[in-house]
C-alpha positions in Angstrom: -21.9 21.0 15.8 -21.8 24.6 14.1 -23.5 24.2 10.4 -20.1 26.5 9.1 -17.7 24.0 10.5 -19.7 20.5 9.5 -19.8 22.2 6.0 -16.0 22.7 6.1 -15.2 19.2 7.5 -17.0 17.3 4.9 -15.6 19.4 2.2 -12.3 18.8 3.2 -13.3 15.2 3.8 -14.4 14.7 0.5 -11.6 17.2 -1.1 -9.0 14.6 0.5 -10.9 11.8 -1.0 -11.1 12.9 -4.4 -7.4 14.0 -4.5 -6.6 10.4 -3.2 -8.4 9.2 -6.0 -7.0 11.6 -8.3 -3.3 11.0 -6.8 -3.2 6.9 -7.6 -4.6 7.6 -11.1 -2.2 10.6 -12.1 0.8 8.3 -10.1 0.1 5.3 -12.4 -0.5 7.6 -15.6 3.0 9.4 -15.0 4.6 6.4 -13.8 3.6 4.6 -17.1 4.4 7.7 -19.0 8.1 8.4 -17.7 8.9 4.6 -17.8 7.5 4.1 -21.5 9.6 7.0 -22.5 13.0 5.9 -20.8 12.4 2.7 -22.2 11.9 4.6 -26.1 14.6 6.6 -25.4 16.8 3.9 -24.7 16.3 2.0 -27.5 16.3 4.8 -29.8 19.5 5.7 -29.0 20.6 2.4 -29.9 19.1 2.4 -32.7 20.8 5.5 -33.8 23.9 3.2 -33.3 22.5 0.2 -35.0 24.0 0.4 -38.4 27.8 0.8 -36.6 27.4 -1.9 -34.5 25.8 -4.4 -37.4 29.1 -2.7 -39.7 31.2 -4.0 -36.7 30.2 -7.2 -35.7 30.3 -8.2 -39.6 33.6 -7.1 -39.9 35.1 -8.9 -36.8 33.5 -11.4 -34.8 35.4 -11.8 -32.1 37.4 -8.2 -31.8 35.9 -5.0 -31.3 36.3 -2.2 -33.4 37.3 1.3 -32.6 33.8 3.0 -33.6 31.7 0.2 -31.3 34.1 1.4 -28.7 33.6 4.8 -28.6 29.9 3.8 -28.7 30.5 1.8 -25.7 32.0 4.9 -24.0 29.2 6.7 -24.6 26.6 4.9 -23.5 28.4 4.3 -20.1 28.7 8.1 -19.6 24.8 7.9 -19.7 24.1 9.1 -15.9 20.8 6.4 -16.4 22.5 3.2 -17.9 24.3 1.1 -15.0 25.6 -1.7 -17.3 26.2 -2.7 -21.0 27.0 -5.8 -22.1 27.5 -6.5 -25.7 27.1 -9.9 -27.3 28.7 -11.8 -30.6 26.5 -14.0 -32.8 28.6 -16.8 -31.3 27.3 -15.8 -27.7 30.8 -14.7 -26.3 31.1 -11.3 -24.3 32.0 -8.5 -26.9 32.2 -6.0 -24.4 31.7 -5.4 -20.6 33.2 -2.8 -18.3 34.8 -5.2 -16.5 37.6 -6.4 -19.3 38.3 -9.6 -17.0 34.6 -11.0 -18.7 35.5 -10.3 -22.6 35.5 -13.0 -24.6 34.5 -15.7 -22.5 31.2 -17.7 -23.3 27.6 -17.0 -22.4 27.5 -19.7 -20.3 30.6 -18.7 -18.8 29.4 -15.2 -18.0 25.9 -16.5 -16.4 27.8 -18.4 -13.8 29.7 -15.3 -12.7 26.6 -12.6 -13.2 23.5 -13.9 -13.3 21.0 -12.4 -15.8 18.8 -10.3 -14.2 15.5 -11.2 -16.1 14.9 -13.5 -19.1 15.3 -10.1 -21.5 18.2 -11.6 -23.9 16.7 -14.8 -23.9 13.3 -13.5 -25.6 14.9 -11.0 -27.5 17.3 -13.5 -28.9 13.8 -15.7 -29.3 11.8 -13.0 -30.7 14.3 -10.9 -32.6 12.7 -8.1 -31.2 13.8 -5.5 -28.5 12.5 -6.5 -24.9 12.0 -4.7 -21.8 12.1 -6.1 -17.9 11.8 -5.1 -14.6 14.3 -5.9 -12.7 12.6 -7.8 -9.1 12.5 -5.6 -6.3 14.6 -3.1 -7.9 14.7 0.2 -9.6 15.9 -1.0 -12.7 15.1 -2.1 -16.4 16.9 -4.4 -18.0 16.5 -3.9 -22.1 17.7 -6.2 -24.8 18.2 -4.9 -27.8 18.9 -7.8 -30.7 20.9 -6.8 -34.4 19.8 -9.1 -37.1 21.3 -9.4 -40.6 18.5 -11.5 -43.1 16.5 -12.4 -40.2 19.9 -13.9 -38.2 20.5 -12.7 -34.9 24.3 -11.5 -35.5 24.4 -9.6 -31.8 22.7 -8.2 -28.8 22.8 -5.2 -26.6 22.1 -5.4 -23.3 21.6 -2.5 -20.8 20.6 -1.9 -17.2 18.9 1.2 -17.1 18.1 2.8 -13.5 14.6 4.7 -12.6 15.8 7.4 -10.5 15.6 9.7 -13.2 11.6 8.5 -13.7 11.4 8.6 -10.1 12.0 12.0 -9.6 10.7 13.3 -12.8 7.2 11.7 -11.1 8.3 12.7 -7.7 8.3 16.1 -9.1 4.6 15.6 -11.7 3.5 14.3 -8.1 4.1 17.5 -6.1 2.8 19.5 -8.7 -0.3 18.1 -8.7 -0.8 18.4 -5.2 0.1 21.5 -4.8 -2.3 22.2 -7.9 -5.2 20.3 -6.5 -4.9 21.7 -3.0 -5.0 25.2 -5.4 -8.0 24.0 -7.1 -9.9 22.8 -3.7 -9.0 26.3 -2.1 -10.3 28.2 -5.3 -13.7 26.3 -5.2 -13.9 25.8 -1.5 -13.7 29.7 -1.4 -16.6 30.9 -3.3 -18.8 27.8 -2.3 -18.0 28.9 1.6 -18.8 32.9 0.7 -21.8 31.5 -1.0 -22.8 29.1 1.7 -22.2 32.3 4.4 -24.0 34.6 2.8 -27.0 32.9 1.6 -27.4 30.1 4.7 -25.7 30.4 8.0 -26.1 34.6 8.1 -29.7 34.2 7.2 -30.2 31.6 9.8 -28.3 33.5 12.3 -30.3 36.7 11.5 -33.3 34.0 12.2 -32.0 32.9 15.5 -32.1 36.4 16.4 -35.3 37.3 15.4 -36.7 34.3 17.3 -34.3 35.4 20.6 -36.4 38.5 20.5 -39.8 37.1 20.1 -41.5 37.8 24.0 -45.0 37.5 25.4 -45.6 41.2 25.2 -44.9 41.4 21.5 -45.2 37.7 19.7 -43.9 38.9 16.5 -41.1 37.7 14.2 -39.2 40.4 12.8 -37.2 38.7 9.8 -37.5 39.9 6.1 -39.3 37.8 3.7 -37.4 35.4 1.9 -37.7 33.2 -1.3 -35.8 30.2 -0.3 -36.0 27.7 2.0 -35.2 29.9 4.9 -38.1 32.1 3.8 -40.6 29.3 4.3 -39.3 28.4 7.9 -39.5 32.0 9.0 -43.0 32.2 7.8 -43.9 28.8 8.9 -42.7 30.4 12.4 -44.4 33.2 12.0 -48.0 31.5 11.6 -47.2 29.8 14.6 -46.6 32.9 16.6 -49.8 33.8 15.3 -51.6 31.3 16.3 -49.9 31.6 19.6 -51.1 35.2 20.1 -54.5 34.7 19.1 -54.5 31.5 22.0 -53.1 33.6 24.2 -55.8 36.5 23.6 -58.5 34.0 23.8 -57.3 32.5 27.0 -56.9 36.4 28.5 -59.9 37.4 27.3 -61.6 34.5 28.5 -59.7 35.8 32.2 -61.0 38.6 32.1 -64.5 37.9 31.4 -64.3 35.1 34.5 -62.5 37.6 36.8 -65.0 40.2 35.7 -68.4 37.6 36.4 -66.3 36.3 39.6 -66.5 39.8 40.8 -69.9 40.3 40.1 -70.7 37.5 41.8 -68.9 38.5 44.9 -70.4 42.0 44.8 -74.0 40.7 44.7 -73.4 38.0 47.1 -71.9 40.0 49.9 -73.6 42.6 49.5 -76.8 40.8 50.2 -75.7 39.0 53.3 -73.1 41.4 54.7 -74.5 44.2 57.3 -73.5 47.2 57.5 -70.4 48.0 59.1 -68.4 45.2 57.8 -65.7 45.3 55.7 -65.1 42.1 53.0 -62.1 41.7 51.3 -61.4 38.9 48.5 -58.0 38.1 47.6 -56.8 35.9 44.4 -53.9 33.6 44.7 -51.5 36.3 43.9 -52.8 38.1 46.8 -54.0 41.0 44.7 -57.6 42.7 45.9 -60.2 40.9 43.8 -63.3 42.5 45.5 -63.6 45.1 48.4 -67.1 46.4 49.7 -65.6 49.4 50.7 -64.1 52.6 49.1 -60.3 52.1 49.0 -58.1 55.1 49.0 -57.9 57.7 46.5 -55.8 56.6 43.6 -56.1 53.0 44.0 -57.9 50.6 41.9 -59.0 47.1 43.1 -57.9 45.6 40.2 -54.5 46.0 40.3 -53.5 46.7 44.3 -51.8 44.2 46.4 -53.3 43.1 49.8 -50.3 44.5 51.5 -50.7 47.7 50.3 -54.5 47.7 52.2 -53.3 46.2 55.5 -50.5 47.7 56.9 -47.3 45.5 57.3 -47.1 46.9 60.9 -50.2 45.0 61.6 -48.6 41.6 62.7 -51.3 40.2 64.5 -54.0 40.1 61.1 -50.9 39.1 58.7 -50.3 36.2 61.5 -54.0 35.4 60.8 -53.7 35.3 57.5 -50.9 33.1 57.8 -52.7 30.5 59.7 -55.6 30.6 57.2 -52.8 29.8 54.5 -52.0 26.9 56.5 -55.2 25.3 57.1 -57.1 25.9 54.0 -61.1 26.0 54.2 -60.8 26.5 57.7 -62.2 29.7 59.8 -59.8 31.4 61.6 -60.6 34.2 63.6 -58.8 37.0 65.4 -58.8 40.6 66.6 -57.0 43.6 65.1 -57.2 47.1 64.1 -58.3 48.3 60.5 -58.9 51.6 59.3 -58.5 52.7 62.3 -60.9 50.7 64.6 -60.4 47.9 66.9 -62.0 44.5 64.6 -62.5 41.4 64.9 -61.7 39.1 62.0 -62.2 36.3 60.4 -60.2 34.6 57.4 -60.7 31.6 55.3 -58.5 30.3 52.5 -60.2 28.4 49.6 -57.9 26.5 47.5 -59.0 24.4 44.3 -55.7 24.2 43.4 -51.9 25.6 43.1 -53.0 27.8 40.6 -56.8 28.9 41.7 -57.4 30.2 45.3 -59.3 32.8 47.0 -59.1 34.2 50.5 -61.5 36.0 52.1 -61.3 38.6 55.1 -64.1 39.8 57.0 -63.4 42.6 59.1 -66.6 43.1 62.0 -66.8 46.0 64.6 -66.4 44.9 68.4 -69.2 45.4 70.3 -69.7 48.2 72.2 -69.5 47.1 76.3 -72.1 49.1 78.3 -72.2 49.9 82.5 
């Protein structure tokens, strides 16, 4: 996998992980904030009507006053309020949206409409507003008691919908997601350019420089850098320098060896070979290693192939050489024409290994037949 793609996947993965953690945190924060705001707004709204409601409860214990009725109408017009229950000090239903419940006792009302939570009983006991979440439903029940000199004279019970709060939470979460994606993009863009400019591009240049290295020119053409990539390029350059010195050492040893071998063949063959005989020594590449006669003008015995000396039309001679290759260390004899003369030829292929072998080709004049 490419380094840039791997970095991108890691960055996206870490970004999504951080966004998810942040999303959980902010969702709970938004939920708590907007829910608390909704609860407090409802409680404060009822508290603004508290003096009028207390006055009505004290004036008329059985029937609701016109001022209280106006307050009830105002409350039910609020989209956030799903239900309003107004209880008197005696526990009778003072107001409900369904008129059939008005005036009945609390015990009887509970039989027809069971309370969703224990908010009313808790508010009556503590004499403080109580908020309870309706189980498995998007509603809060808020019970607000009204007291005079420590005595409960009435209770207002509201069922509040969380739909508005959910909408606010959803809107806030959408803004968070878009904001987080924007931050991720704005953070990732300079990081990507930094990675591409200082890491990926230099590595690509280093790769191209390594691709251009050859045995003829084992040099790394890469601009020096004072970072980890520069250290890698310096290490590669040092390695190539060692390889170059080793190649030069092997080449010098090979030249010395071939020079010594050529000298050895020259001294040996010049000593034992009579005049009029021609000798060729061929290496494993079929290049002429030594010849005891002058080659054609412009030919260098060290850089000439056997086929440059032997005419390819001399099929008989080529066959004899081929037979010698097939039977190493065995003397193969025959007749041929060499340098425009009929010659006897002897060929022996000496092979130490697949990398080192020598072929000795001896041309001898055919004896003259006298009558």
